[in-house]
Backbone bond lengths (Angstrom), bond angles and torsions (degrees), N, CA, C in turn:
res aa  C-N    CA-C-N  psi(-1)  N-CA   C-N-CA  omega(-1)  CA-C   N-CA-C  phi
1 X - - - 1.445 - - 1.519 108.40 -
2 X 1.286 115.32 151.83 1.461 121.30 178.41 1.525 107.97 -94.20
3 X 1.324 116.13 127.44 1.464 121.55 -179.98 1.526 108.10 -118.67
4 X 1.314 115.74 121.83 1.462 122.10 178.37 1.519 107.55 -105.40
5 X 1.310 116.05 119.24 1.468 121.71 179.12 1.522 109.20 -102.64
6 X 1.302 116.11 142.07 1.469 122.18 178.42 1.522 109.35 -112.43
7 X 1.306 115.10 144.69 1.477 123.84 175.93 1.513 113.30 58.08
8 X 1.278 121.73 73.94 1.471 127.53 0.79 1.532 111.17 -82.74
9 X 1.339 115.09 152.59 1.458 121.09 -178.83 1.524 110.54 -73.10
10 X 1.325 115.72 128.76 1.464 121.41 173.74 1.524 109.07 -162.83
11 X 1.335 115.54 160.27 1.461 121.48 178.63 1.515 109.04 -121.29
12 X 1.333 115.41 138.17 1.459 122.12 179.19 1.517 108.83 -131.21
13 X 1.319 116.61 158.94 1.463 122.22 175.69 1.525 108.79 -118.30
14 X 1.329 116.02 136.68 1.458 123.04 176.24 1.515 108.16 -132.82
15 X 1.316 115.77 151.84 1.458 120.50 175.06 1.526 108.71 -88.03
16 X 1.314 115.67 135.09 1.444 121.09 178.49 1.512 109.61 -112.50
17 X 1.310 118.28 -177.89 1.465 125.85 -2.89 1.522 111.56 -72.36
18 X 1.330 113.52 154.40 1.459 120.57 -177.64 1.532 108.51 -156.00
19 X 1.308 116.52 143.06 1.471 119.41 177.24 1.525 109.91 -74.07
20 X 1.309 115.09 155.87 1.464 120.74 176.25 1.528 109.88 -58.45
21 X 1.320 116.70 -42.62 1.466 121.16 -179.08 1.532 110.66 -59.96
22 X 1.328 117.18 -44.23 1.468 120.66 -179.85 1.530 110.83 -65.99
23 X 1.327 117.07 -41.70 1.465 120.44 178.17 1.519 110.56 -59.89
24 X 1.323 116.78 -47.34 1.460 119.96 -179.38 1.525 111.47 -65.19
25 X 1.314 117.37 -35.38 1.466 121.38 176.59 1.537 109.93 -62.40
26 X 1.339 116.70 -43.52 1.460 120.52 179.12 1.524 111.62 -64.84
27 X 1.320 116.35 -31.87 1.467 121.13 178.77 1.532 112.18 -85.89
28 X 1.330 116.38 -3.17 1.464 123.20 -177.37 1.528 111.71 57.69
29 X 1.346 114.49 45.02 1.459 121.80 177.94 1.525 109.16 -115.34
30 X 1.319 116.62 146.48 1.465 122.26 177.35 1.521 109.02 -90.38
31 X 1.306 116.39 133.68 1.468 122.14 -178.16 1.528 111.78 -55.40
32 X 1.315 117.36 -35.47 1.463 121.27 -177.44 1.525 112.66 -73.16
33 X 1.325 117.87 -15.73 1.466 120.41 -174.67 1.524 113.80 -100.59
34 X 1.351 117.31 -1.99 1.462 119.83 -177.86 1.525 111.83 -137.18
35 X 1.327 114.26 160.03 1.462 122.25 170.98 1.518 106.68 -110.68
36 X 1.316 116.80 134.43 1.457 121.85 176.15 1.523 106.66 -108.58
37 X 1.338 115.89 124.14 1.460 121.47 -173.00 1.523 108.93 -127.20
38 X 1.324 116.42 136.62 1.462 122.09 174.69 1.519 107.92 -140.02
39 X 1.323 116.52 129.64 1.468 122.27 -179.52 1.531 111.53 53.89
40 X 1.334 116.16 37.71 1.456 121.29 177.20 1.518 115.29 76.66
41 X 1.331 117.78 9.19 1.454 122.15 -177.24 1.520 110.53 -122.75
42 X 1.335 116.35 139.66 1.463 120.17 174.99 1.528 109.33 -65.13
43 X 1.327 115.64 137.86 1.461 121.28 -178.31 1.530 108.42 -106.88
44 X 1.337 118.43 126.68 1.471 120.61 179.26 1.525 111.52 -70.25
45 X 1.313 116.18 158.47 1.457 122.53 -176.61 1.509 114.30 -62.46
46 X 1.334 118.48 -27.21 1.460 120.21 -178.32 1.526 113.13 -91.02
47 X 1.333 117.59 3.92 1.465 121.17 -179.69 1.529 110.56 -72.29
48 X 1.319 115.11 151.41 1.456 122.01 175.60 1.529 107.52 -102.65
49 X 1.328 115.49 126.85 1.458 122.23 -179.16 1.528 108.95 -93.92
50 X 1.320 116.80 132.38 1.462 122.21 -178.22 1.524 111.01 -80.22
51 X 1.321 115.19 159.30 1.455 121.39 -179.19 1.528 111.97 -60.25
52 X 1.331 117.50 -34.27 1.465 121.30 -177.20 1.533 112.94 -95.74
53 X 1.307 117.16 9.69 1.458 121.91 -177.01 1.531 111.15 -83.07
54 X 1.326 115.58 149.43 1.464 121.38 173.55 1.517 107.97 -113.37
55 X 1.333 116.30 128.76 1.461 120.55 179.14 1.516 109.43 -127.82
56 X 1.308 114.64 151.08 1.459 121.99 176.41 1.520 107.41 -117.64
57 X 1.311 116.08 136.09 1.461 121.19 178.39 1.515 108.07 -117.28
58 X 1.325 115.30 118.16 1.470 121.78 -178.65 1.520 109.66 -117.68
59 X 1.325 116.75 142.80 1.462 118.26 175.19 1.533 110.52 -69.20
60 X 1.308 115.68 145.75 1.460 120.50 175.29 1.521 106.74 -75.67
61 X 1.307 115.04 127.59 1.461 120.07 178.43 1.517 106.89 -118.76
62 X 1.317 115.97 122.55 1.455 119.06 -179.98 1.520 108.66 -118.60
63 X 1.272 114.21 151.06 1.449 120.14 179.24 1.509 107.66 -158.36
64 X 1.253 115.20 176.89 1.449 118.25 -179.30 1.509 110.31 -136.64
65 X 1.270 114.10 163.17 1.453 119.93 176.58 1.522 108.25 -98.84
66 X 1.288 114.97 146.91 1.454 120.09 176.98 1.521 107.32 -88.04
67 X 1.305 116.30 125.36 1.460 120.81 178.70 1.519 109.51 -73.65
68 X 1.299 115.01 134.35 1.457 120.37 179.51 1.516 108.56 -96.74
69 X 1.320 115.75 135.49 1.449 120.46 176.58 1.501 114.56 82.33
70 X 1.328 117.76 19.22 1.455 119.20 177.16 1.516 109.23 -110.58
71 X 1.282 115.41 153.43 1.454 121.31 -177.99 1.531 109.45 -110.01
72 X 1.301 115.22 132.59 1.465 119.80 177.12 1.509 107.52 -93.86
73 X 1.332 116.15 124.15 1.448 121.88 179.84 1.507 107.52 -112.19
74 X 1.319 117.68 130.16 1.446 117.26 -178.62 1.437 111.01 -165.25
């Protein structure tokens, strides 16, 4: 399977079938820190990835919005 990693960008090849959990373990990535996407859809951790499948792994980026007009009391 073709695996596209983001940040830093690189492409790797793995033999499938393989579970998402096993793939992430081989890449030494934590499931909670990345999104696994195939054909534009998020792939759950228990899914089995096919040998001919292409997946993209993106880091989870979280942020927040600053509330306007609120007062911080402390």
